[in-house]
C-alpha positions in Angstrom: -0.1 -0.1 0.0 1.3 3.4 -0.8 2.0 5.8 2.1 0.1 8.6 0.7 -3.1 6.4 0.7 -3.0 5.9 4.4 -4.6 9.4 5.4 -7.2 8.8 2.8 -8.0 5.4 4.4 -8.3 7.0 7.7 -10.5 9.6 6.5 -12.7 7.2 4.7 -12.9 5.0 7.9 -13.9 8.1 10.1 -16.4 9.0 7.6 -17.9 5.5 7.7 -17.8 5.5 11.4 -19.5 8.9 11.8 -22.3 7.9 9.3 -22.5 4.2 10.1 -26.2 4.3 10.9 -27.2 5.9 7.7 -24.8 3.7 5.6 -26.1 0.6 7.3 -29.6 1.6 6.4 -28.6 2.5 2.9 -26.8 -0.8 2.4 -29.8 -2.8 3.6 -32.1 -0.9 1.2 -29.6 -1.4 -1.7 -29.1 -5.2 -0.9 -32.8 -5.7 -0.9 -33.1 -3.7 -4.1 -30.3 -5.6 -5.7 -32.0 -8.9 -4.8 -35.2 -7.7 -6.5 -33.3 -6.6 -9.6 -31.3 -9.9 -9.8 -34.7 -11.8 -9.6 -36.3 -9.7 -12.3 -33.0 -10.0 -14.4 -33.0 -13.8 -14.0 -36.7 -14.1 -14.9 -36.1 -11.9 -18.1 -33.0 -13.8 -19.0 -34.7 -17.2 -18.9 -37.5 -15.9 -21.1 -35.4 -14.1 -23.5 -32.2 -16.2 -23.5 -32.8 -17.3 -27.1 -33.5 -13.8 -28.5 -30.6 -11.8 -26.8 -27.4 -13.7 -26.7 -24.9 -11.0 -27.8 -22.3 -11.9 -25.0 -22.5 -8.3 -23.8 -22.7 -9.4 -20.1 -20.2 -12.5 -20.4 -23.0 -15.0 -19.7 
């Protein structure tokens, strides 16, 4: 790790510690949201697997 990155890491950790409640709430919301997105994505993919197979997402 580069020495000049250490202050930045401390600043980020201090920021996270100060805002941990809000960040945890945001993470919980985004995790739930990403599960919904993944579920919808999987549903659409299984239906449209034959029509779009351009390899864009590396599946």
